[in-house]
C-alpha positions in Angstrom: -14.1 7.2 -7.9 -10.8 8.9 -6.8 -9.0 6.9 -4.1 -5.8 8.9 -4.1 -6.6 10.7 -0.9 -7.4 7.5 0.9 -4.2 5.9 -0.4 -2.1 8.8 0.7 -3.7 8.6 4.2 -3.1 4.8 4.2 0.6 5.3 3.2 1.1 7.8 6.0 -0.6 5.4 8.5 1.5 2.5 7.2 4.7 4.5 7.9 3.5 5.3 11.4 2.8 1.7 12.1 6.2 0.7 10.8 7.8 3.1 13.3 5.5 2.0 16.1 6.2 -1.7 15.5 10.0 -1.2 15.2 10.0 0.8 18.5 7.7 -1.5 20.4 9.0 -2.5 23.8 8.3 -6.2 24.2 9.5 -6.3 27.8 7.0 -3.7 29.0 4.5 -3.5 26.2 1.1 -5.0 25.9 1.1 -8.0 23.5 -2.5 -7.3 22.5 -1.5 -3.8 21.4 1.4 -5.2 19.3 -1.0 -7.7 17.7 -3.4 -4.9 16.9 -0.7 -2.8 15.3 0.6 -5.8 13.4 -2.9 -6.6 12.0 -3.4 -3.1 10.8 0.1 -3.0 9.4 -0.5 -6.3 7.5 -3.9 -5.0 6.1 -2.3 -1.8 4.9 0.7 -3.5 3.4 -1.7 -5.7 1.3 -3.8 -2.7 0.3 -0.7 -0.7 -0.8 0.7 -3.7 -2.7 -2.5 -4.2 -4.5 -2.7 -0.5 -5.3 0.8 -0.5 -6.8 -0.1 -3.6 -8.8 -3.2 -1.9 -10.2 -1.2 1.2 -11.1 1.3 -0.9 -12.9 -1.5 -2.7 -14.9 -3.0 0.7 -15.8 0.4 1.9 -17.0 0.9 -1.2 -19.1 -2.6 -0.9 -20.5 -1.9 2.7 -21.5 1.4 1.7 -23.1 -0.3 -1.1 -25.0 -3.0 1.2 -26.3 -0.4 3.6 -27.5 1.3 0.8 -29.4 -1.9 -0.1 -31.0 -2.5 3.4 -32.3 1.1 3.9 -33.5 1.9 0.5 -35.0 1.8 0.5 -38.8 0.3 -2.6 -40.5 
């Protein structure tokens, strides 16, 4: 299953949310809208963090496999 397109879309949305949250007008804005933005932001932040962790583990696994095939005993 290729999730790269979903992750790219999520990264783009995450950046949009960062901008929307940082520009949010608390004096005139709807607090429910802010909470909605913040919930989505938090969810995407966790998703992207987990994705990065998975990619790091995959890279380490590949490097370890390479070591196993190149190490002389």
